[in-house]
C-alpha positions in Angstrom: 26.9 -14.3 -0.8 25.0 -14.4 2.5 25.0 -18.2 2.5 28.8 -18.3 2.0 29.4 -15.8 4.7 27.2 -17.8 7.1 29.1 -21.0 6.2 32.5 -19.5 6.6 31.5 -17.9 9.9 30.5 -21.3 11.3 33.7 -22.9 10.1 35.8 -20.1 11.7 34.1 -20.7 15.1 33.9 -24.5 15.3 36.3 -26.0 12.7 40.0 -26.3 12.5 41.3 -25.5 9.0 44.0 -27.7 7.4 45.5 -26.8 4.1 45.3 -29.5 1.5 48.7 -31.0 0.5 50.0 -29.8 -2.8 50.0 -32.5 -5.5 53.1 -32.8 -7.7 52.6 -31.5 -11.2 53.0 -33.6 -14.2 55.3 -32.6 -17.0 53.1 -31.4 -19.8 52.4 -28.3 -21.8 50.3 -25.7 -19.9 46.9 -24.7 -21.5 44.6 -21.8 -21.0 42.5 -23.8 -18.6 45.6 -24.3 -16.4 46.4 -20.6 -16.3 42.8 -19.9 -15.3 42.7 -22.5 -12.6 45.9 -21.1 -11.1 43.9 -18.0 -10.3 41.2 -20.0 -8.4 41.0 -20.2 -4.7 41.2 -23.7 -3.2 40.3 -24.3 0.4 40.0 -27.7 2.1 38.4 -28.5 5.5 38.6 -31.8 7.4 35.8 -32.7 9.8 35.2 -35.8 11.9 32.0 -37.6 11.5 30.2 -40.0 13.9 29.6 -42.5 11.1 32.4 -44.3 9.1 34.0 -43.2 5.8 32.2 -40.2 4.3 33.4 -37.6 2.0 32.1 -34.3 0.8 33.4 -32.4 -2.1 32.4 -28.9 -3.0 31.8 -28.0 -6.6 30.5 -24.7 -7.9 27.0 -24.2 -6.6 26.7 -27.9 -5.3 28.2 -30.3 -2.7 28.8 -33.9 -3.4 28.5 -36.1 -0.3 29.9 -39.7 -0.5 28.7 -41.7 2.5 28.5 -45.5 2.8 29.2 -45.9 -1.0 26.3 -43.6 -1.8 26.6 -40.3 -3.7 24.3 -37.4 -2.4 24.2 -34.0 -4.1 23.3 -31.0 -2.0 23.3 -27.3 -2.6 24.9 -24.8 -0.4 21.7 -24.0 1.6 21.2 -27.7 2.3 24.7 -28.0 3.6 24.2 -25.1 5.9 20.9 -26.6 7.2 22.9 -29.9 8.1 25.5 -27.8 9.9 22.8 -25.9 11.9 21.0 -29.2 12.7 24.2 -30.7 14.2 24.7 -33.4 11.6 28.3 -32.3 11.4 30.2 -32.3 14.8 32.3 -29.4 15.9 35.6 -31.3 16.5 37.9 -31.8 13.6 40.9 -34.0 12.8 43.3 -34.3 9.9 42.8 -37.7 8.2 45.5 -40.3 8.2 47.1 -41.0 4.8 48.5 -44.4 3.9 51.2 -44.8 1.4 51.1 -47.2 -1.5 47.3 -47.7 -1.3 44.2 -45.8 -1.3 43.9 -43.9 2.0 41.0 -44.8 4.3 39.2 -41.6 5.1 36.9 -41.5 8.1 36.3 -37.8 8.0 34.6 -35.3 5.7 36.7 -33.5 3.2 35.2 -30.3 2.0 37.0 -28.7 -1.0 35.6 -25.3 -1.8 36.6 -23.9 -5.1 35.9 -20.2 -5.8 35.8 -20.0 -9.6 35.6 -16.9 -11.7 32.0 -16.5 -12.7 31.2 -14.8 -15.9 27.5 -14.7 -16.9 27.1 -13.2 -20.4 26.0 -14.1 -23.9 28.2 -16.1 -26.2 29.5 -14.3 -29.2 29.3 -15.9 -32.6 32.4 -16.5 -34.7 30.8 -16.0 -38.0 30.5 -13.2 -40.5 27.5 -11.7 -38.7 27.9 -10.1 -35.2 25.5 -12.1 -32.9 25.2 -13.0 -29.2 23.5 -16.2 -28.0 21.9 -16.5 -24.6 21.1 -20.0 -23.5 18.8 -21.5 -20.9 21.5 -21.7 -18.2 22.0 -17.9 -18.3 18.3 -17.3 -18.0 18.0 -19.6 -15.0 20.8 -17.7 -13.3 19.4 -14.3 -14.1 15.7 -15.2 -13.3 14.3 -12.7 -15.8 10.7 -11.2 -15.6 10.5 -10.6 -19.4 12.7 -10.7 -22.5 13.9 -7.1 -21.7 15.9 -8.4 -18.7 18.1 -10.5 -21.0 19.4 -7.5 -22.8 21.6 -6.8 -19.8 23.7 -9.8 -20.9 24.7 -8.2 -24.2 27.9 -6.3 -24.6 27.4 -2.8 -23.2 24.2 -3.9 -21.5 23.0 -1.6 -18.6 22.3 -3.3 -15.3 19.1 -2.0 -13.9 16.0 -3.0 -12.1 13.0 -4.1 -14.3 10.8 -1.1 -15.2 7.3 -2.4 -16.1 5.7 1.1 -15.9 6.7 1.8 -19.5 6.9 -0.1 -22.8 10.2 -1.9 -22.9 11.4 -1.5 -26.5 14.8 -2.7 -27.6 17.7 -0.4 -28.5 20.4 -2.1 -30.6 23.5 -0.2 -31.8 22.5 2.9 -29.9 22.8 4.4 -26.3 19.3 5.9 -26.3 18.3 8.9 -24.1 18.3 9.2 -20.3 17.0 11.7 -17.8 19.0 13.3 -15.0 18.6 10.2 -12.8 20.0 7.8 -15.4 16.7 6.3 -16.3 15.8 5.6 -19.9 13.5 8.1 -21.4 11.3 8.0 -24.5 12.4 9.9 -27.5 10.8 9.6 -31.0 14.1 10.6 -32.6 15.5 7.2 -31.5 12.4 5.1 -32.0 13.7 3.9 -35.4 16.1 1.5 -33.8 13.4 -0.4 -32.0 11.0 -0.2 -35.0 13.7 -1.6 -37.3 14.5 -4.6 -35.0 12.9 -7.9 -36.2 11.7 -10.4 -33.6 11.4 -14.0 -34.8 9.9 -16.8 -32.7 10.5 -20.4 -34.0 11.1 -19.1 -37.5 8.0 -16.8 -37.7 8.2 -13.0 -37.2 6.3 -10.8 -34.7 4.7 -8.2 -36.8 3.6 -4.8 -35.6 2.7 -3.3 -39.0 -1.0 -3.2 -38.1 -0.6 -1.7 -34.7 -2.4 1.6 -34.4 -3.1 1.8 -30.7 -2.4 5.3 -29.6 -4.2 8.3 -28.2 -4.0 11.7 -29.8 -2.4 13.0 -26.5 0.7 10.9 -27.2 3.5 12.3 -29.4 3.4 9.4 -31.9 3.3 11.8 -34.9 5.6 14.4 -33.4 9.4 14.7 -33.2 9.3 15.9 -29.6 8.3 13.6 -26.7 6.9 14.5 -23.3 6.9 12.3 -20.2 3.4 11.1 -19.7 1.4 7.9 -19.4 0.3 8.1 -23.0 3.9 8.3 -24.3 5.4 5.8 -21.8 3.0 3.1 -22.7 2.7 3.8 -26.5 4.2 1.3 -28.9 2.9 2.6 -32.2 5.8 3.1 -34.6 8.2 1.8 -31.9 8.3 -1.9 -32.5 7.7 -4.8 -30.1 7.0 -4.3 -26.3 9.3 -6.9 -24.7 7.3 -6.9 -21.5 4.7 -9.1 -23.2 7.3 -11.8 -24.0 7.9 -14.4 -21.3 11.2 -16.3 -21.0 10.0 -19.3 -19.1 9.3 -21.4 -22.3 12.4 -20.1 -24.2 15.3 -22.4 -24.9 17.7 -19.7 -26.4 17.8 -16.2 -27.7 20.1 -15.1 -30.4 20.5 -11.3 -30.9 22.0 -10.2 -34.2 23.4 -6.6 -34.2 23.4 -5.4 -37.7 22.1 -7.0 -40.9 21.5 -10.7 -40.7 20.9 -13.1 -43.6 18.8 -12.0 -46.5 16.3 -14.7 -45.5 15.0 -12.1 -43.0 13.5 -8.9 -44.2 11.6 -5.9 -42.9 14.5 -4.7 -40.6 17.1 -2.0 -40.4 18.8 -2.4 -37.0 19.1 -6.1 -36.1 17.1 -9.2 -35.2 16.1 -11.1 -32.1 15.7 -14.8 -32.8 13.8 -16.7 -30.1 13.7 -20.5 -30.0 11.2 -22.1 -27.6 11.7 -25.3 -25.6 10.9 -28.4 -27.7 12.2 -31.3 -25.6 11.0 -33.6 -22.9 11.3 -31.8 -19.5 10.0 -32.6 -16.0 7.2 -30.6 -14.5 8.6 -27.2 -13.5 7.1 -24.4 -11.5 8.7 -21.0 -10.9 7.5 -18.4 -8.4 9.3 -15.1 -8.3 8.4 -12.2 -5.9 10.1 -9.0 -5.2 9.1 -5.5 -4.2 7.7 -4.7 -7.7 6.2 -7.9 -9.2 5.0 -11.4 -8.6 5.4 -14.0 -11.3 4.2 -17.7 -11.5 5.0 -20.0 -14.4 4.3 -23.7 -15.0 5.7 -26.0 -17.7 5.9 -29.6 -18.7 7.4 -31.4 -21.7 5.6 -34.7 -22.5 7.2 -37.5 -24.6 4.2 -39.0 -26.3 6.2 -41.5 -28.3 9.7 -41.9 -29.6 8.9 -39.4 -32.4 6.3 -37.1 -30.7 6.7 -34.4 -28.1 4.2 -32.1 -26.5 5.2 -29.0 -24.5 2.8 -27.1 -22.3 3.5 -23.8 -20.6 1.5 -21.2 -18.8 2.3 -18.2 -16.7 1.1 -14.9 -15.2 2.7 -11.7 -13.9 1.4 -9.0 -11.7 3.6 -5.9 -11.3 3.5 -2.5 -9.7 6.1 0.0 -10.7 5.7 1.6 -7.3 4.9 -0.8 -4.4 3.3 2.1 -2.5 1.0 3.0 -5.5 -2.0 0.9 -6.2 -3.2 3.1 -9.0 -0.7 1.9 -11.6 -0.5 -1.8 -12.5 0.7 -4.1 -15.2 -0.4 -7.6 -15.7 0.6 -10.3 -18.2 -0.8 -13.8 -19.0 0.7 -16.3 -21.4 0.1 -19.9 -22.5 1.7 -22.1 -25.1 0.9 -25.5 -26.5 3.6 -26.9 -28.8 3.6 -30.2 -30.7 6.8 -31.7 -32.4 7.0 -34.7 -34.6 10.5 -36.0 -35.6 11.4 -38.7 -38.1 14.7 -39.5 -39.9 14.0 -37.0 -42.7 11.0 -34.9 -41.7 10.3 -32.6 -38.8 6.9 -31.1 -38.1 6.3 -28.5 -35.4 3.1 -26.7 -34.6 2.1 -24.3 -31.8 -0.8 -22.4 -30.4 0.2 -19.4 -28.3 -1.7 -16.8 -26.3 -0.4 -13.6 -24.9 -2.2 -11.0 -22.8 -0.8 -7.7 -21.7 -2.8 -5.3 -19.6 -1.9 -1.7 -18.4 -4.0 0.2 -15.9 -3.0 3.7 -14.7 -5.0 6.5 -13.1 -4.2 9.6 -11.1 -4.9 9.9 -7.4 -8.0 12.3 -7.0 -6.7 13.4 -3.6 -3.6 15.0 -5.2 -5.2 15.9 -8.6 -7.7 18.4 -7.4 -10.4 15.8 -7.7 -9.9 15.4 -11.5 -10.6 12.2 -13.3 -7.6 10.8 -15.3 -7.7 7.0 -16.2 -5.9 5.0 -18.8 -6.5 1.4 -19.6 -5.0 -0.8 -22.3 -5.6 -4.4 -23.1 -3.7 -6.5 -25.6 -4.8 -10.1 -26.4 -3.1 -12.2 -29.1 -3.6 -15.7 -30.4 -1.1 -17.1 -32.9 -1.1 -20.5 -34.7 2.1 -21.6 -36.3 3.1 -24.6 -38.5 6.6 -25.5 -39.6 7.8 -28.3 -41.8 11.4 -29.2 -42.4 12.5 -32.0 -44.8 16.2 -33.1 -44.8 16.8 -36.1 -47.2 18.9 -38.9 -45.9 20.6 -39.4 -49.3 23.8 -37.5 -49.8 23.7 -34.9 -52.6 23.6 -31.2 -53.4 20.1 -30.8 -52.0 20.2 -30.5 -48.2 16.9 -29.2 -46.8 13.5 -27.7 -47.6 11.6 -25.7 -45.0 8.1 -24.2 -44.9 6.9 -21.8 -42.2 3.3 -20.5 -41.8 1.8 -18.1 -39.3 -1.7 -16.8 -38.6 -2.2 -14.3 -35.7 -5.1 -12.2 -34.5 -5.0 -9.5 -31.9 -7.8 -7.8 -29.9 -6.5 -4.5 -28.6 -8.6 -2.0 -26.7 -7.4 1.3 -25.3 -9.8 3.5 -23.2 -9.1 6.8 -21.6 -11.3 9.1 -19.4 -10.3 12.6 -18.3 -11.9 15.6 -16.7 -11.0 18.6 -19.0 -11.1 22.1 -17.6 -10.1 24.8 -20.1 -8.1 27.6 -18.6 -9.6 30.2 -21.1 -11.5 28.7 -24.0 -11.0 25.9 -26.5 -11.6 25.4 -30.2 -12.6 21.9 -31.4 -13.7 20.6 -34.8 -17.3 19.7 -35.4 -17.2 17.5 -38.5 -15.4 14.5 -39.9 -15.7 15.6 -43.5 -12.9 17.3 -45.4 -13.1 21.0 -46.3 -13.7 24.3 -44.5 -16.2 24.1 -41.7 -17.2 26.1 -38.6 -15.6 25.2 -35.3 -17.0 25.1 -31.8 -15.9 27.0 -28.7 -15.7 25.3 -25.3 -15.7 27.4 -22.1 -16.7 25.0 -19.3 -15.2 21.8 -18.0 -16.4 18.4 -19.1 -15.7 14.7 -18.8 -14.1 13.2 -22.0 -14.2 9.5 -23.0 -11.9 8.0 -25.6 -11.8 4.5 -27.2 -9.3 3.0 -29.6 -10.4 -0.4 -30.8 -7.9 -2.4 -32.9 -8.0 -5.8 -34.3 -4.7 -6.4 -36.1 -4.5 -9.6 -38.3 -1.3 -11.0 -39.5 -0.6 -13.9 -42.0 2.9 -15.1 -43.0 4.3 -17.9 -45.2 7.8 -18.7 -46.2 9.5 -21.5 -48.2 13.2 -22.0 -48.6 15.7 -24.5 -50.0 19.3 -25.1 -49.0 22.1 -26.6 -51.2 25.6 -27.4 -50.2 28.8 -28.5 -52.0 32.3 -29.3 -50.7 35.2 -29.2 -53.1 38.6 -29.6 -51.5 39.1 -26.8 -48.8 36.0 -24.8 -50.1 32.5 -25.4 -48.6 29.7 -23.6 -50.5 26.1 -23.2 -49.3 23.4 -21.7 -51.4 20.0 -20.5 -49.9 17.0 -19.6 -52.0 13.4 -18.9 -51.1 10.4 -16.6 -51.0 8.0 -15.3 -48.3 4.7 -13.4 -48.1 3.6 -11.1 -45.3 0.1 -9.7 -44.8 -1.1 -7.2 -42.2 -4.6 -5.6 -41.8 -6.4 -4.0 -38.9 -10.1 -4.7 -38.8 -10.9 -2.5 -35.7 -13.3 0.3 -35.2 -10.5 2.7 -34.7 -10.7 5.9 -32.6 -14.2 6.4 -31.2 -15.0 9.6 -29.2 -17.3 12.7 -29.3 -16.0 15.4 -31.4 -17.5 18.1 -29.1 -15.7 16.5 -26.1 -12.1 15.7 -27.0 -9.4 14.7 -24.5 -7.8 18.1 -24.8 -8.9 21.5 -26.2 -5.4 22.8 -26.9 -3.9 21.8 -30.3 -6.4 19.0 -31.0 -5.7 17.9 -34.6 -7.3 14.4 -34.7 -10.6 13.1 -35.9 -12.3 9.6 -35.6 -11.4 7.1 -38.3 -12.0 3.4 -38.7 -8.9 1.3 -38.8 -10.8 -1.1 -41.1 -10.9 1.7 -43.8 -7.1 1.7 -44.0 -5.8 -0.6 -46.8 -3.9 -3.8 -45.9 -0.2 -4.2 -46.3 0.8 -7.2 -48.5 4.5 -7.9 -49.3 6.0 -10.6 -51.5 9.7 -11.1 -51.3 12.3 -13.4 -52.9 15.9 -13.9 -51.7 19.0 -15.8 -52.7 22.3 -16.0 -50.7 25.7 -17.6 -51.0 27.9 -18.6 -48.0 31.4 -19.8 -48.6 34.1 -21.1 -46.2 37.7 -21.9 -47.2 40.3 -23.5 -44.9 43.8 -22.2 -45.7 46.4 -23.7 -43.4 45.5 -22.4 -40.0 43.2 -19.6 -41.4 39.6 -19.6 -42.4 38.0 -17.3 -44.9 34.2 -16.7 -45.0 32.1 -15.0 -47.6 28.5 -14.1 -47.3 26.6 -12.4 -50.1 22.9 -12.2 -50.8 20.2 -10.4 -52.6 16.6 -9.7 -51.5 13.8 -8.1 -53.5 10.3 -7.1 -52.4 
């Protein structure tokens, strides 16, 4: 907006404006595009150049300069720089038009078209309600994480990125807000984010083995308080979208409701993420604002006519409050993706790393000298392999796909506090079940807490697709099975029973996460999709069955 205002201010002072002559309309049936273009604003400027025939045409976001039979593309800022440097003289003249032949133009013609700009997701036209966000929308929005893309969905709220809390998704709900209109954490609405499945290149992001929380949080309570422990807690709340970068993402499809039976372990919807797997030039993006600094690098290498290699890396350093150095969030990510394509076979493999780090502590100058520190680290390494076979011969059998995933996380949550009981506190003294004597605490002490988690996830899926067309009816049959395994091999909560983080209502005791049994699920599914064309109408039917 500032660039356009600066440009039009210059034109108003130094240039004479001539209205472009109206072209006669041809007799034809008007379309929707014609009705939309009639609402656009067309402005034409004629300027004299020192050099012979040159022409500049404005298009949305760019300027095409034709000079000496050469085509040069400039953006708006580059054109303003040429104006400020004196490349364009101040005098103007209307060009002379010749009848019966192409007019010789020895001036610059600037045609600025102000189009209606709508940046949003594309709605699907199928049986399932879904929105698709492509790469062009991401480049326009310049997101910091995946949570910023949720603004493009129908009913999305426009707001500044908030990296001080875990960004969980809320589909088919409004959530809860405080008096200032900011989103607040409420366990009564956590089922929406917990029931939303995230799928990256056909493999799910599982949080079943995530147990990283402190007993001070309200994970196991229906009520929620506003504190660092609750704001950063993601146990039983799904995926934290802050940890998902969008710089290596090609498209995002958000399904609101129940998708195909191919995908299980969900109740609210699905977010399907497809990463970039094509040849791209070297790209570098640097974003800085009052709250965060982001740097990302990427390159798509074409190894041969059948092989591609994509490399991406990025880092984020954020402060929820620029004036507060005591609360920070950092993220690091890297991805290496290999793609092999033949006529009938496609193989894609990837090695991804994600690191998410929270650091928060209270200012001792305003906290009566008390110690209150909270640190959380999240490191994940995932290896995926996908094979897709599509036979070239025509027949009922259309494709066969196999997806595999192995992921290992290393989570560590530490907390240190100075506890000062107002009266006295009662704490347990044993980790065994039964009736035991408790201990009384009267004086203040320093408490240290550690939650060590090592969630491991394994996933495998195989599916086959069949299709048959008879007349106006097209039938597709999908059948397959998948296996999901989740286990946490961490040490669990480690702390001194006689020095807990709080002496009021303390109801927790140390337990190793590795002692908790693993979760193993085997599922089978079958689905029918039918489409019938009747005159100018189309009828679609989708029916499926999934069993665990």
